[in-house]
SEVO-678593 format. One record per residue (C-alpha): x, y, z; residue in one letter; residue number from 1. Coordinates in pm, whole numbers. Example, Ala and Ser with C-alpha at 12.3 -4.5 7.8 and 13.67 -1.06 7.14 Angstrom:
# SEVO-678593
+--------+--------+--------+-----+-----+
!      x !      y !      z ! res !   n !
+--------+--------+--------+-----+-----+
!   1230 !   -450 !    780 !   A !   1 !
!   1367 !   -106 !    714 !   S !   2 !
+--------+--------+--------+-----+-----+
//
This chain:
# SEVO-678593
+--------+--------+--------+-----+-----+
!      x !      y !      z ! res !   n !
+--------+--------+--------+-----+-----+
!   5304 !   -792 !  -1496 !   M !   1 !
!   5137 !   -453 !  -1475 !   M !   2 !
!   4793 !   -664 !  -1603 !   L !   3 !
!   4858 !   -893 !  -1306 !   K !   4 !
!   4871 !   -609 !  -1092 !   K !   5 !
!   4552 !   -379 !  -1283 !   W !   6 !
!   4356 !   -774 !  -1213 !   S !   7 !
!   4442 !   -809 !   -860 !   L !   8 !
!   4369 !   -443 !   -821 !   L !   9 !
!   4015 !   -474 !   -957 !   V !  10 !
!   3953 !   -790 !   -754 !   A !  11 !
!   4038 !   -594 !   -437 !   V !  12 !
!   3834 !   -344 !   -534 !   T !  13 !
!   3568 !   -550 !   -568 !   V !  14 !
!   3577 !   -741 !   -263 !   M !  15 !
!   3628 !   -403 !    -53 !   W !  16 !
!   3262 !   -306 !   -242 !   A !  17 !
!   3129 !   -646 !   -149 !   Q !  18 !
!   3226 !   -627 !    234 !   V !  19 !
!   3118 !   -248 !    249 !   Q !  20 !
!   2770 !   -305 !     68 !   A !  21 !
!   2526 !   -285 !    337 !   K !  22 !
!   2200 !   -472 !    379 !   S !  23 !
!   1855 !   -316 !    419 !   Y !  24 !
!   1541 !   -437 !    606 !   V !  25 !
!   1250 !   -191 !    526 !   L !  26 !
!    962 !   -270 !    787 !   I !  27 !
!    652 !    -59 !    681 !   L !  28 !
!    320 !   -128 !    878 !   V !  29 !
!    -58 !    -32 !    771 !   D !  30 !
!   -245 !    197 !    935 !   D !  31 !
!    -38 !    282 !   1196 !   L !  32 !
!    -75 !    674 !   1363 !   G !  33 !
!    231 !    904 !   1430 !   Y !  34 !
!    106 !    875 !   1751 !   M !  35 !
!     61 !    519 !   1798 !   D !  36 !
!    441 !    424 !   1915 !   I !  37 !
!    607 !    567 !   2229 !   G !  38 !
!    920 !    671 !   2051 !   A !  39 !
!    649 !    987 !   1905 !   Y !  40 !
!    435 !   1007 !   2185 !   N !  41 !
!    527 !    916 !   2513 !   P !  42 !
!    199 !    906 !   2649 !   K !  43 !
!     55 !    654 !   2414 !   S !  44 !
!   -197 !    405 !   2533 !   F !  45 !
!      9 !    122 !   2298 !   Y !  46 !
!    363 !    -29 !   2431 !   E !  47 !
!    596 !    -66 !   2139 !   T !  48 !
!    952 !    -90 !   2331 !   P !  49 !
!   1107 !   -284 !   2007 !   N !  50 !
!   1066 !    -20 !   1834 !   I !  51 !
!   1097 !    265 !   2064 !   D !  52 !
!   1410 !     90 !   2101 !   A !  53 !
!   1493 !    135 !   1721 !   L !  54 !
!   1462 !    490 !   1697 !   A !  55 !
!   1690 !    532 !   2001 !   K !  56 !
!   1915 !    379 !   1823 !   S !  57 !
!   1918 !    569 !   1506 !   G !  58 !
!   1736 !    918 !   1354 !   V !  59 !
!   1396 !    959 !   1437 !   K !  60 !
!   1253 !   1180 !   1187 !   F !  61 !
!    998 !   1424 !   1354 !   T !  62 !
!    851 !   1547 !    970 !   D !  63 !
!    821 !   1208 !    807 !   G !  64 !
!    550 !   1159 !    543 !   Y !  65 !
!    374 !    892 !    348 !   A !  66 !
!    327 !    990 !    -35 !   A !  67 !
!    -13 !    968 !     -9 !   N !  68 !
!   -315 !    957 !    305 !   P !  69 !
!   -410 !    602 !    194 !   V !  70 !
!   -185 !    275 !    119 !   C !  71 !
!   -138 !    155 !   -266 !   S !  72 !
!    -44 !    550 !   -350 !   P !  73 !
!    227 !    532 !    -72 !   T !  74 !
!    308 !    165 !   -153 !   R !  75 !
!    391 !    287 !   -560 !   F !  76 !
!    631 !    576 !   -428 !   G !  77 !
!    807 !    333 !   -150 !   I !  78 !
!    856 !    119 !   -515 !   Q !  79 !
!    941 !    348 !   -773 !   T !  80 !
!   1060 !    665 !   -546 !   G !  81 !
!    809 !    833 !   -754 !   R !  82 !
!    536 !   1047 !   -668 !   Y !  83 !
!    206 !    841 !   -752 !   P !  84 !
!     27 !   1117 !   -942 !   T !  85 !
!    286 !   1030 !  -1218 !   R !  86 !
!     80 !    713 !  -1304 !   K !  87 !
!   -273 !    821 !  -1176 !   D !  88 !
!   -175 !    546 !   -883 !   C !  89 !
!   -368 !    771 !   -662 !   T !  90 !
!   -613 !    577 !   -407 !   N !  91 !
!   -603 !    267 !   -322 !   F !  92 !
!   -674 !      9 !   -612 !   F !  93 !
!   -992 !     -7 !   -649 !   S !  94 !
!  -1110 !    264 !   -471 !   G !  95 !
!  -1388 !    441 !   -705 !   R !  96 !
!  -1622 !    613 !   -455 !   R !  97 !
!  -1750 !    961 !   -557 !   G !  98 !
!  -1920 !   1250 !   -331 !   G !  99 !
!  -2061 !   1532 !   -510 !   K ! 100 !
!  -1852 !   1507 !   -784 !   F ! 101 !
!  -1695 !   1206 !   -941 !   A ! 102 !
!  -1344 !   1104 !   -844 !   S ! 103 !
!  -1037 !   1126 !  -1084 !   A ! 104 !
!   -923 !    817 !  -1266 !   P ! 105 !
!   -763 !    551 !  -1148 !   L ! 106 !
!   -476 !    353 !  -1252 !   H ! 107 !
!   -498 !     67 !  -1049 !   D ! 108 !
!   -168 !   -169 !  -1078 !   R ! 109 !
!    206 !    -99 !  -1040 !   L ! 110 !
!    327 !   -103 !  -1444 !   D ! 111 !
!    625 !   -342 !  -1550 !   H ! 112 !
!    790 !    -28 !  -1717 !   D ! 113 !
!    832 !    121 !  -1372 !   E ! 114 !
!   1146 !     69 !  -1208 !   V ! 115 !
!   1145 !    -98 !   -863 !   T ! 116 !
!   1375 !    -74 !   -576 !   I ! 117 !
!   1405 !   -467 !   -562 !   A ! 118 !
!   1517 !   -462 !   -938 !   E ! 119 !
!   1762 !   -179 !   -889 !   A ! 120 !
!   1915 !   -353 !   -607 !   L ! 121 !
!   1896 !   -700 !   -779 !   R ! 122 !
!   2132 !   -534 !  -1010 !   E ! 123 !
!   2374 !   -502 !   -747 !   Q ! 124 !
!   2360 !   -857 !   -668 !   G ! 125 !
!   2169 !   -826 !   -366 !   Y ! 126 !
!   1889 !  -1097 !   -250 !   A ! 127 !
!   1566 !  -1002 !   -225 !   T ! 128 !
!   1221 !  -1054 !    -15 !   F ! 129 !
!    915 !   -970 !     10 !   F ! 130 !
!    682 !  -1034 !    317 !   A ! 131 !
!    280 !   -923 !    381 !   G ! 132 !
!     89 !   -673 !    183 !   K ! 133 !
!    143 !   -572 !   -158 !   W ! 134 !
!   -198 !   -423 !   -269 !   H ! 135 !
!      7 !   -305 !   -614 !   L ! 136 !
!   -187 !   -509 !   -882 !   G ! 137 !
!   -513 !   -703 !   -984 !   P ! 138 !
!   -367 !   -990 !  -1090 !   T ! 139 !
!    -42 !  -1262 !  -1015 !   E ! 140 !
!    139 !  -1038 !  -1297 !   E ! 141 !
!    204 !   -768 !  -1061 !   F ! 142 !
!    284 !   -939 !   -789 !   W ! 143 !
!    636 !   -912 !   -626 !   P ! 144 !
!    768 !  -1175 !   -829 !   K ! 145 !
!    727 !   -970 !  -1126 !   K ! 146 !
!    895 !   -643 !   -935 !   H ! 147 !
!   1239 !   -788 !   -862 !   G ! 148 !
!   1191 !   -997 !   -586 !   Y ! 149 !
!   1316 !  -1364 !   -530 !   D ! 150 !
!   1109 !  -1445 !   -287 !   V ! 151 !
!    723 !  -1321 !   -211 !   N ! 152 !
!    564 !  -1481 !    103 !   A ! 153 !
!    211 !  -1315 !    101 !   G ! 154 !
!    197 !  -1064 !    -91 !   G ! 155 !
!    -79 !  -1057 !   -379 !   F ! 156 !
!   -415 !   -887 !   -467 !   A ! 157 !
!   -576 !   -761 !   -193 !   K ! 158 !
!   -527 !   -526 !     83 !   G ! 159 !
!   -699 !   -804 !    285 !   G ! 160 !
!   -690 !   -963 !    576 !   P ! 161 !
!  -1075 !   -920 !    543 !   Y ! 162 !
!  -1305 !  -1086 !    716 !   G ! 163 !
!  -1301 !  -1363 !    931 !   G ! 164 !
!  -1014 !  -1479 !   1103 !   K ! 165 !
!   -726 !  -1440 !    894 !   K ! 166 !
!   -504 !  -1275 !   1087 !   Y ! 167 !
!   -444 !  -1639 !   1245 !   F ! 168 !
!   -395 !  -1960 !   1038 !   S ! 169 !
!   -547 !  -2029 !    811 !   P ! 170 !
!   -497 !  -1756 !    656 !   Y ! 171 !
!   -615 !  -1809 !    292 !   G ! 172 !
!   -353 !  -1623 !    127 !   N ! 173 !
!   -213 !  -1774 !   -210 !   P ! 174 !
!    127 !  -1710 !   -123 !   R ! 175 !
!    149 !  -1790 !    251 !   L ! 176 !
!    141 !  -2130 !    337 !   S ! 177 !
!    -79 !  -2208 !    630 !   D ! 178 !
!     95 !  -2268 !    945 !   G ! 179 !
!    -21 !  -2461 !   1274 !   P ! 180 !
!   -404 !  -2330 !   1394 !   D ! 181 !
!   -397 !  -2010 !   1574 !   G ! 182 !
!    -60 !  -1909 !   1457 !   E ! 183 !
!    -38 !  -1520 !   1407 !   H ! 184 !
!     15 !  -1359 !   1079 !   L ! 185 !
!    251 !  -1074 !   1207 !   P ! 186 !
!    470 !  -1324 !   1415 !   D ! 187 !
!    474 !  -1536 !   1081 !   R ! 188 !
!    547 !  -1300 !    848 !   L ! 189 !
!    855 !  -1161 !   1073 !   A ! 190 !
!   1002 !  -1512 !   1102 !   T ! 191 !
!    951 !  -1565 !    689 !   E ! 192 !
!   1233 !  -1243 !    710 !   T ! 193 !
!   1409 !  -1400 !    999 !   C ! 194 !
!   1436 !  -1706 !    803 !   N ! 195 !
!   1547 !  -1527 !    462 !   F ! 196 !
!   1810 !  -1305 !    645 !   M ! 197 !
!   1994 !  -1629 !    781 !   E ! 198 !
!   1968 !  -1793 !    433 !   A ! 199 !
!   2149 !  -1505 !    251 !   N ! 200 !
!   2348 !  -1360 !    542 !   K ! 201 !
!   2686 !  -1432 !    316 !   G ! 202 !
!   2535 !  -1170 !     63 !   K ! 203 !
!   2385 !   -818 !     92 !   P ! 204 !
!   2015 !   -885 !     59 !   F ! 205 !
!   1714 !   -611 !    128 !   F ! 206 !
!   1408 !   -753 !    269 !   A ! 207 !
!   1075 !   -537 !    259 !   M ! 208 !
!    859 !   -681 !    590 !   L ! 209 !
!    532 !   -519 !    505 !   S ! 210 !
!    260 !   -574 !    773 !   F ! 211 !
!    -82 !   -646 !    735 !   Y ! 212 !
!   -144 !   -518 !   1067 !   S ! 213 !
!   -271 !   -284 !   1192 !   V ! 214 !
!   -526 !   -249 !    950 !   H ! 215 !
!   -902 !   -372 !    979 !   T ! 216 !
!  -1073 !   -617 !   1060 !   P ! 217 !
!   -964 !   -528 !   1434 !   L ! 218 !
!   -910 !   -872 !   1540 !   I ! 219 !
!   -627 !   -930 !   1848 !   G ! 220 !
!   -430 !  -1199 !   2003 !   R ! 221 !
!   -628 !  -1250 !   2281 !   P ! 222 !
!   -414 !  -1253 !   2525 !   D ! 223 !
!   -301 !   -922 !   2410 !   L ! 224 !
!   -652 !   -799 !   2403 !   V ! 225 !
!   -731 !   -888 !   2811 !   E ! 226 !
!   -416 !   -690 !   2896 !   K ! 227 !
!   -551 !   -397 !   2710 !   Y ! 228 !
!   -920 !   -411 !   2833 !   R ! 229 !
!   -786 !   -421 !   3227 !   K ! 230 !
!   -594 !    -94 !   3111 !   K ! 231 !
!   -826 !     84 !   2920 !   A ! 232 !
!  -1068 !      9 !   3229 !   G ! 233 !
!   -834 !    299 !   3420 !   K ! 234 !
!   -853 !    529 !   3137 !   I ! 235 !
!  -1170 !    777 !   3177 !   S ! 236 !
!  -1209 !   1081 !   2935 !   G ! 237 !
!  -1438 !   1163 !   2643 !   Q ! 238 !
!  -1328 !    928 !   2366 !   E ! 239 !
!  -1496 !   1084 !   2082 !   F ! 240 !
!  -1446 !   1482 !   1943 !   G ! 241 !
!  -1692 !   1733 !   1851 !   D ! 242 !
!  -1651 !   1769 !   1496 !   E ! 243 !
!  -1662 !   2113 !   1497 !   E ! 244 !
!  -1408 !   2130 !   1755 !   Q ! 245 !
!  -1152 !   1913 !   1525 !   V ! 246 !
!  -1286 !   1914 !   1189 !   F ! 247 !
!  -1454 !   2255 !   1147 !   G ! 248 !
!  -1814 !   2196 !    917 !   K ! 249 !
!  -1731 !   1823 !    839 !   K ! 250 !
!  -1986 !   1574 !   1031 !   P ! 251 !
!  -1720 !   1372 !   1108 !   R ! 252 !
!  -1704 !   1182 !   1437 !   K ! 253 !
!  -1305 !   1123 !   1555 !   V ! 254 !
!  -1172 !    929 !   1817 !   R ! 255 !
!   -954 !   1154 !   2056 !   I ! 256 !
!   -845 !    904 !   2337 !   L ! 257 !
!   -633 !    595 !   2285 !   Q ! 258 !
!   -783 !    301 !   2447 !   K ! 259 !
!   -935 !     65 !   2222 !   H ! 260 !
!   -792 !   -270 !   2344 !   A ! 261 !
!   -828 !   -463 !   2007 !   V ! 262 !
!   -657 !   -195 !   1820 !   Y ! 263 !
!   -364 !   -220 !   2114 !   A ! 264 !
!   -352 !   -529 !   2119 !   A ! 265 !
!   -295 !   -539 !   1731 !   M ! 266 !
!    -20 !   -280 !   1791 !   V ! 267 !
!    182 !   -447 !   2056 !   E ! 268 !
!    199 !   -794 !   1841 !   A ! 269 !
!    318 !   -613 !   1516 !   M ! 270 !
!    595 !   -431 !   1765 !   D ! 271 !
!    694 !   -758 !   1900 !   Q ! 272 !
!    698 !   -905 !   1573 !   A ! 273 !
!    945 !   -593 !   1491 !   V ! 274 !
!   1184 !   -695 !   1791 !   G ! 275 !
!   1171 !  -1074 !   1626 !   K ! 276 !
!   1381 !   -961 !   1336 !   V ! 277 !
!   1564 !   -702 !   1484 !   M ! 278 !
!   1662 !  -1009 !   1738 !   K ! 279 !
!   1740 !  -1207 !   1487 !   K ! 280 !
!   2006 !   -913 !   1338 !   V ! 281 !
!   2212 !   -939 !   1613 !   T ! 282 !
!   2236 !  -1321 !   1642 !   E ! 283 !
!   2338 !  -1338 !   1264 !   L ! 284 !
!   2577 !  -1096 !   1378 !   G ! 285 !
!   2448 !   -825 !   1181 !   L ! 286 !
!   2421 !   -563 !   1341 !   D ! 287 !
!   2727 !   -369 !   1153 !   D ! 288 !
!   2590 !   -453 !    821 !   E ! 289 !
!   2215 !   -426 !    825 !   V ! 290 !
!   2021 !    -77 !    768 !   V ! 291 !
!   1679 !   -119 !    940 !   I ! 292 !
!   1402 !    120 !    834 !   C ! 293 !
!   1049 !    183 !    983 !   F ! 294 !
!    780 !    438 !    867 !   T ! 295 !
!    385 !    373 !    775 !   S ! 296 !
!    171 !    387 !    490 !   D ! 297 !
!    -67 !    631 !    589 !   N ! 298 !
!   -217 !    797 !    854 !   G ! 299 !
!   -386 !    601 !   1178 !   G ! 300 !
!   -781 !    493 !   1160 !   L ! 301 !
!   -967 !    789 !   1331 !   S ! 302 !
!  -1284 !    878 !   1156 !   T ! 303 !
!  -1422 !    582 !   1055 !   S ! 304 !
!  -1449 !    194 !   1060 !   E ! 305 !
!  -1418 !    146 !   1413 !   G ! 306 !
!  -1211 !    460 !   1449 !   S ! 307 !
!   -998 !    244 !   1663 !   P ! 308 !
!   -696 !    532 !   1718 !   T ! 309 !
!   -676 !    895 !   1793 !   S ! 310 !
!   -370 !   1123 !   1559 !   N ! 311 !
!   -385 !   1442 !   1834 !   L ! 312 !
!   -303 !   1661 !   1827 !   P ! 313 !
!   -236 !   1560 !   1454 !   L ! 314 !
!   -550 !   1677 !   1251 !   R ! 315 !
!   -769 !   1395 !   1072 !   G ! 316 !
!   -611 !   1095 !   1007 !   G ! 317 !
!   -627 !    793 !    707 !   K ! 318 !
!   -793 !    952 !    393 !   G ! 319 !
!   -729 !   1320 !    508 !   W ! 320 !
!   -438 !   1551 !    330 !   I ! 321 !
!   -455 !   1659 !    717 !   Y ! 322 !
!    -72 !   1600 !    904 !   E ! 323 !
!   -316 !   1310 !   1097 !   G ! 324 !
!   -353 !   1101 !    738 !   G ! 325 !
!     27 !   1178 !    596 !   I ! 326 !
!    262 !   1237 !    892 !   R ! 327 !
!    441 !    910 !    971 !   E ! 328 !
!    693 !    781 !   1183 !   P ! 329 !
!   1003 !    748 !   1043 !   F ! 330 !
!   1297 !    610 !   1158 !   I ! 331 !
!   1609 !    512 !   1004 !   V ! 332 !
!   1909 !    338 !   1169 !   K ! 333 !
!   2236 !    291 !    938 !   W ! 334 !
!   2519 !    143 !   1103 !   P ! 335 !
!   2860 !    359 !   1056 !   G ! 336 !
!   2639 !    652 !    933 !   V ! 337 !
!   2397 !    730 !   1154 !   T ! 338 !
!   2443 !    825 !   1557 !   K ! 339 !
!   2212 !    671 !   1817 !   A ! 340 !
!   1963 !    893 !   1958 !   G ! 341 !
!   1938 !   1164 !   1690 !   T ! 342 !
!   1633 !   1339 !   1593 !   V ! 343 !
!   1560 !   1550 !   1290 !   S ! 344 !
!   1289 !   1799 !   1222 !   S ! 345 !
!   1399 !   1792 !    814 !   V ! 346 !
!   1071 !   1677 !    608 !   P ! 347 !
!   1138 !   1338 !    436 !   V ! 348 !
!    880 !   1122 !    254 !   M ! 349 !
!    894 !    731 !    184 !   S ! 350 !
!    937 !    793 !   -195 !   T ! 351 !
!   1332 !    838 !    -67 !   D ! 352 !
!   1420 !    476 !     87 !   F ! 353 !
!   1445 !    426 !   -296 !   M ! 354 !
!   1710 !    606 !   -446 !   P ! 355 !
!   1897 !    612 !    -89 !   T ! 356 !
!   1917 !    272 !    -33 !   F ! 357 !
!   2004 !    247 !   -447 !   V ! 358 !
!   2314 !    456 !   -440 !   N ! 359 !
!   2450 !    367 !   -140 !   A ! 360 !
!   2461 !     13 !   -288 !   S ! 361 !
!   2672 !    140 !   -596 !   G ! 362 !
!   2363 !    152 !   -820 !   G ! 363 !
!   2246 !    439 !  -1046 !   K ! 364 !
!   1901 !    515 !  -1058 !   V ! 365 !
!   1787 !    486 !  -1416 !   K ! 366 !
!   1445 !    640 !  -1441 !   A ! 367 !
!   1306 !    982 !  -1344 !   K ! 368 !
!   1220 !   1006 !   -968 !   I ! 369 !
!   1118 !   1238 !   -683 !   D ! 370 !
!   1269 !   1102 !   -382 !   G ! 371 !
!   1633 !   1179 !   -309 !   V ! 372 !
!   1935 !   1045 !   -139 !   D ! 373 !
!   1889 !   1100 !    236 !   L ! 374 !
!   2296 !    987 !    278 !   M ! 375 !
!   2378 !   1392 !    316 !   P ! 376 !
!   2125 !   1380 !    565 !   L ! 377 !
!   2174 !   1075 !    753 !   L ! 378 !
!   2607 !   1198 !    766 !   K ! 379 !
!   2456 !   1540 !    941 !   G ! 380 !
!   2442 !   1746 !    641 !   G ! 381 !
!   2152 !   1962 !    438 !   E ! 382 !
!   1898 !   1816 !    199 !   L ! 383 !
!   1809 !   1997 !    -61 !   K ! 384 !
!   1471 !   1991 !   -188 !   R ! 385 !
!   1243 !   2293 !   -240 !   E ! 386 !
!    912 !   2123 !   -155 !   A ! 387 !
!    698 !   1834 !    -63 !   L ! 388 !
!    393 !   1754 !   -269 !   F ! 389 !
!     60 !   1545 !   -179 !   W ! 390 !
!   -246 !   1495 !   -473 !   H ! 391 !
!   -535 !   1314 !   -346 !   Y ! 392 !
!   -851 !   1390 !   -627 !   P ! 393 !
!  -1068 !   1081 !   -446 !   H ! 394 !
!  -1320 !   1106 !   -193 !   Y ! 395 !
!  -1175 !    877 !     71 !   S ! 396 !
!  -1365 !    586 !    292 !   N ! 397 !
!  -1290 !    779 !    618 !   Q ! 398 !
!  -1442 !   1111 !    522 !   G ! 399 !
!  -1129 !   1269 !    356 !   G ! 400 !
!  -1197 !   1544 !    104 !   F ! 401 !
!  -1052 !   1561 !   -268 !   P ! 402 !
!   -742 !   1783 !   -212 !   S ! 403 !
!   -372 !   1861 !   -260 !   G ! 404 !
!   -103 !   2000 !    -54 !   A ! 405 !
!    195 !   2149 !   -109 !   V ! 406 !
!    505 !   2188 !    199 !   R ! 407 !
!    773 !   2445 !    214 !   M ! 408 !
!    965 !   2517 !    492 !   G ! 409 !
!    728 !   2539 !    802 !   D ! 410 !
!    431 !   2598 !    559 !   W ! 411 !
!    162 !   2406 !    468 !   K ! 412 !
!    -88 !   2478 !    192 !   L ! 413 !
!   -402 !   2269 !    164 !   V ! 414 !
!   -593 !   2296 !   -224 !   E ! 415 !
!   -959 !   2192 !   -214 !   R ! 416 !
!  -1076 !   2014 !   -524 !   Y ! 417 !
!  -1431 !   2071 !   -549 !   E ! 418 !
!  -1420 !   2457 !   -511 !   D ! 419 !
!  -1079 !   2563 !   -535 !   G ! 420 !
!  -1076 !   2682 !   -158 !   R ! 421 !
!   -715 !   2682 !     30 !   V ! 422 !
!   -588 !   2699 !    367 !   H ! 423 !
!   -242 !   2776 !    479 !   L ! 424 !
!    -88 !   2675 !    861 !   Y ! 425 !
!    217 !   2725 !    968 !   N ! 426 !
!    326 !   2348 !   1122 !   L ! 427 !
!    589 !   2474 !   1361 !   K ! 428 !
!    348 !   2677 !   1513 !   D ! 429 !
!     23 !   2510 !   1483 !   D ! 430 !
!    123 !   2121 !   1415 !   P ! 431 !
!   -253 !   2030 !   1433 !   G ! 432 !
!   -361 !   2255 !   1150 !   E ! 433 !
!   -625 !   2477 !   1320 !   L ! 434 !
!   -512 !   2826 !   1268 !   K ! 435 !
!   -598 !   2965 !    880 !   D ! 436 !
!   -342 !   3178 !    768 !   L ! 437 !
!   -442 !   3250 !    444 !   K ! 438 !
!   -560 !   3625 !    518 !   E ! 439 !
!   -257 !   3851 !    586 !   G ! 440 !
!    -18 !   3616 !    377 !   N ! 441 !
!   -159 !   3679 !     15 !   E ! 442 !
!    200 !   3634 !   -111 !   A ! 443 !
!    307 !   3362 !     10 !   L ! 444 !
!    -59 !   3209 !    -15 !   V ! 445 !
!    -19 !   3328 !   -388 !   K ! 446 !
!    355 !   3160 !   -437 !   S ! 447 !
!    317 !   2837 !   -298 !   M ! 448 !
!     10 !   2787 !   -514 !   R ! 449 !
!    170 !   2873 !   -818 !   A ! 450 !
!    414 !   2575 !   -699 !   K ! 451 !
!    194 !   2362 !   -644 !   L ! 452 !
!     -1 !   2399 !   -987 !   H ! 453 !
!    311 !   2382 !  -1180 !   A ! 454 !
!    365 !   2080 !  -1002 !   W ! 455 !
!     16 !   1910 !  -1127 !   Y ! 456 !
!    112 !   2021 !  -1476 !   K ! 457 !
!    492 !   1863 !  -1470 !   E ! 458 !
!    293 !   1535 !  -1298 !   T ! 459 !
!      1 !   1524 !  -1532 !   D ! 460 !
!   -201 !   1542 !  -1234 !   A ! 461 !
!   -606 !   1432 !  -1294 !   K ! 462 !
!   -885 !   1594 !  -1151 !   F ! 463 !
!  -1274 !   1554 !  -1023 !   L ! 464 !
!  -1512 !   1489 !  -1327 !   Q ! 465 !
!  -1885 !   1602 !  -1397 !   P ! 466 !
!  -2144 !   1300 !  -1314 !   K ! 467 !
!  -2302 !   1138 !  -1588 !   K ! 468 !
!  -2544 !   1430 !  -1681 !   G ! 469 !
!  -2453 !   1666 !  -1403 !   Q ! 470 !
!  -2451 !   2051 !  -1512 !   K ! 471 !
!  -2223 !   2185 !  -1238 !   E ! 472 !
!  -1810 !   2090 !  -1321 !   K ! 473 !
!  -1577 !   2095 !  -1035 !   P ! 474 !
!  -1293 !   2321 !   -972 !   W ! 475 !
!   -988 !   2316 !  -1234 !   R ! 476 !
!   -634 !   2470 !  -1114 !   P ! 477 !
+--------+--------+--------+-----+-----+
//
């Protein structure tokens, strides 16, 4: 009799756990800037009603960060919960551009010994799905289905879609069948996500919708392009800033006014695709069961390749260690946990999704990770983390310099890798990082720099190399 009661108790416990298990939808946008959506910038030129509604329904983090100012490293961090520095995955895969010195060595794949968020959740009985941009390995051996995803709709080696009209069918994507002629890629990826959710609504699932938007090539839906051309025609003002004013002595033209019609069309189409997924969750009766998170992989493109957006008042953009390159929209809607309309200024990072989801699913993160479980914070408590770190030992295509950074509280220290110069900013008073406060704060600089250098050592960080035959050597910590 006791054995039967125990078996019944175990069965009930398992059933309760299954009922309590949440499904997760993680939405990642490529190159979306912090100031590109209305929830963070009410004066944004772009219209994003669906993302704005998502922000109002959960927690909007004002100080959410990507793990790196370019794409592949941040994607590595999301999948593993680890700093990309630990595996030398510190630039977009294939990015080996040099400058005054040669860039640091680059490892260009997500190795199989890394435990991904999909693998950890699948161990807990989750169905797993990936749609869109992957960019984490050179061959099929490193694509999503080799890293724990049951379904891969469009994820392959290239960052693309580059050239032509590959934002529209025919896509030329080896993991996404072509749709009707002219079908739009963001909408198609949303449809694939909706179909997966419907097919798996009876059990917990993890769906990652990783848009190719709003990355170049700058190609938008003609109807939306026309809409924003009319809107842009009513806006006057200087579109590009003075290099000295915005970037000191760095010779880079930077956009300071949002009015790029094609980019705006791309942003709104992406927002519509997000809305399609949100609507499907409601239609399936899963509003109380599905966690929806939204973020970007790096800052908006403001200093090259058409410079389509402005991140002001944040400094820099994609490819820069300044806030414009690493601070991102970061939204979490967690039914039964988060309160609608909550705003948090606690610094969080994209590496935090992995441990948060896995722990909440009843699993255990077995590998050494750097992300932290956000659940205490989501419930209104505190987050115990002393610092956040960044390491970018490369010359970015967007003009960003090789550098590292550490944030502790309101303070951020930036360290340049060519010569070791440092800059200190108070982000609460100066989010635009225009006032270098290192003079007069020598003790703080010393302390933060020591913390950053200890992290370099702990993660086995690599640095700039002299070019072949070059006598001058780059700085070393």
